[in-house]
Every structure is written in C-alpha cells, then in structure tokens.
C-alpha positions in Angstrom: -32.6 37.6 65.5 -31.2 41.1 66.7 -32.5 42.3 69.4 -33.5 46.0 70.3 -34.4 46.7 74.2 -34.5 50.5 75.9 -32.9 50.5 79.4 -32.6 53.0 82.2 -29.3 53.3 84.0 -30.3 50.2 86.5 -31.2 48.0 83.7 -35.0 49.2 83.8 -37.0 48.1 81.1 -40.5 49.2 81.7 -43.1 50.2 84.1 -46.6 49.6 84.6 -46.6 47.5 80.8 -45.0 51.0 79.7 -42.1 52.3 77.8 -40.3 54.4 80.5 -39.0 57.6 78.0 -38.5 57.7 74.3 -36.5 59.8 71.7 -36.7 60.9 68.5 -33.1 61.4 67.8 -32.9 57.6 68.8 -35.3 56.4 66.6 -33.5 57.6 63.7 -30.6 56.1 65.3 -32.3 52.6 65.4 -33.7 53.2 61.8 -30.2 54.2 60.0 -28.8 50.9 61.8 -31.6 48.8 60.1 -30.7 50.4 57.0 -32.1 48.2 54.1 -32.9 45.3 56.7 -36.4 44.5 58.5 -38.1 45.8 62.2 -40.3 44.2 64.0 -41.9 45.6 66.9 -45.4 45.7 68.4 -48.2 47.9 67.6 -47.7 50.0 70.2 -44.1 50.6 69.4 -45.2 50.9 66.0 -47.3 54.8 66.9 -43.6 56.0 67.3 -42.8 55.4 63.9 -43.6 56.5 60.4 -44.9 54.1 58.1 -41.8 52.4 56.4 -41.7 50.0 53.8 -39.0 47.6 56.5 -41.6 48.1 59.2 -43.2 44.6 60.4 -45.7 44.7 63.1 -45.7 41.7 65.3 -48.4 40.9 68.3 -46.9 38.5 69.5 -43.4 37.3 70.1 -41.6 38.1 66.7 -42.1 34.3 65.6 -42.1 35.4 61.6 -38.4 37.2 62.4 -35.8 35.3 61.1 -32.1 35.6 60.9 -30.7 39.5 60.5 -33.8 40.4 61.5 -34.3 43.4 63.7 -36.9 43.3 66.9 -37.7 46.4 69.1 -39.1 45.8 72.2 -40.7 47.3 74.5 -42.7 47.1 77.8 -42.4 43.0 78.0 -40.6 41.0 79.1 -37.6 39.7 76.6 -36.6 36.2 78.4 -38.8 34.1 76.5 -37.0 35.9 73.3 -33.4 35.0 74.3 -32.7 31.7 72.9 -33.7 32.9 69.4 -31.5 36.4 70.2 -28.4 36.2 67.7 -27.2 40.3 69.2 -28.6 42.5 71.8 -28.8 46.2 70.7 -29.4 47.8 73.8 -30.1 51.5 74.4 -29.4 53.1 77.7 -31.1 56.0 78.8 -29.0 58.9 80.9 -31.6 58.8 83.8 -32.8 56.2 86.2 -36.8 56.1 86.3 -39.6 54.0 88.0 -39.5 50.3 86.8 -41.0 46.9 87.5 -39.8 45.0 84.8 -35.6 44.3 84.2 -32.9 43.0 82.0 -29.3 42.9 82.9 -27.9 42.1 79.0 -25.0 40.9 81.2 -27.4 37.8 81.7 -27.3 37.3 77.8 -24.0 38.0 76.5 -20.5 40.0 76.3 -20.8 43.6 75.9 -19.0 44.3 72.5 -19.1 47.5 71.5 -20.5 51.2 72.8 -21.4 54.2 71.2 -22.9 57.6 72.7 -25.0 59.9 71.3 -27.0 62.7 72.0 -30.6 62.4 71.4 -33.2 64.9 71.4 -35.2 64.9 74.5 -31.6 62.6 76.7 -28.5 64.8 76.7 -26.4 61.4 76.3 -28.0 58.2 75.2 -25.4 54.9 74.8 -25.5 52.1 72.5 -24.7 48.9 73.8 -24.0 45.8 71.6 -23.9 42.2 73.0 -23.1 39.2 71.3 -23.7 35.6 73.2 
C-alpha cells in the first residue's frame, strides 16, 4: 500500500482524534496522484471528498488494500500499518498545530523527493515522498 498522511511542521498528525487541518486543493492533488488507482480511507476522511468510483471506505486498518493501492490515513496511529507500506506520501502543512499524535516519516525510510504547491487555505504545502 501507498500510505498518505498530513503532518504539520513538527510532525503532528492529529489532535484529540481529529485532523489538524484540511485543504481542498490538497484533496484535488491527492486525487490526481491516485489517478485511476484505488484510494482507501475512513468514513471520517471520506466526508471531505465527493463520491468517486475509485474511493473505497474502510473502517479498520486497510486490510483489503492491496499493493499499489493508496490509503489516506487521518487522526489515527499509523504505526500498525507500516509493515505493509511500500511508499509513504506526506503532505506537510506550512504551519504548526496542536498535536497529541505525532509521526516522524524518517522512521519509515528516506526522503526520495519533494514538491511544493499552493493550497487553497495554506500558502504552501509540501508533498514529500519516502521510500523504505
């Protein structure tokens, strides 16, 4: 699976089991990245997205997601998923938010590439790609 997460400037992943922020241009960028592939997410995350033929809802740990499938994880501990992750995509906010759950992408692997883009509610969002 290709795991997709959003982090703030201090590796904050969520606060009080909720996402720290959201951005509609980030969602558009993610859908472009997925293309014709499959995108798995929780019902909580899916509420941000319009219905799509390649959007799949999973209440658990993306057990049905296969190799090459994208999994968008918000407001959850992602450590149990890492053994199945073939690539990690991080969208990094240009701010620091309150966080009680953090994740350091360097604990997964090495940074392979970055790309900056302007968001709708964030002046700059950084897309980072990590490989094991």
